[in-house]
N, C-alpha and C positions, 0 to 999 in steps of 0.2 A: 504494500500500500504506500502511496505517496502522501507525504505530510506537507502542508503549506502553513507557513506562519505569517500572519498579517498584523500590522499595526492599524488599529481602528479608532476613529474618533466618533463617539456616540453622542447623539443629540436626543435626550429623552423628552417626553411630553410633546412629541410632534403630532400633527394632525393625522398622519398615517405612517406606517412602518415601511421603509424602503431604503435601498442602497442608492446613495446620491451620486457617488463617484469618487475620484481621487482628489486629494488636497495637494497643495503646493509642496508640502513636506513628504509626499509619497504615501501618506496614510489613507486608508479607505474611510470615507464619511458615510455613516449610516444613521438614519433617523428612526427612532422607535416611538410608538405611541404610548408605551407603558411608562409609568412613573418610576423614578429611581429609588424605590423603597422595597426592602426585603427581597432583593434579587429579581424583582419583576422586569426591570429594564434589561438585565443580563440574560434572563430567560428569553425575552423577546428578541434580543440580538442574536442569540443562538438559532432561533427559529428562522429569522430573516436570512442569515448567512447560509443555513442549511438549504433553504429554498433556492437561494441564488446559485449555490454550487451543486445542487442536485444530490445531496447526501442526507443521511438520517441526522436528526438533531443530536443524537448520541455521538456523532463524529465531530462535533464542534465543541471545543473546550476553551474556556477563558484561562490562559496561562498566567497572566499578570494584569493587575489593574482592575480587579473586581469592584473596587470602591471608587474608581476614577472614570472620567469620561474618555480617557485615553487607555486603551487596552491592547494587550497582545493576545491574539486568538490563534489557536491551532485547529486546522481542519484536515481530517483524514479523508483523502479522495479515493 
């Protein structure tokens, strides 16, 4: 299996959850509709990225930055 590591900038409380695109610093910008409480935004981020990359949600893990808007995410392809 191939593993991809991404730096992600998360924007919580968006009107809808979506991958926006690349930022100038090379990180991926993702908007999530969930609030950043009790891991809800992190869970929604995993769902959005799983859908984007066509993998099960279990294949998406937050490796660093769980309490931050900047996260390191690993995806098993």
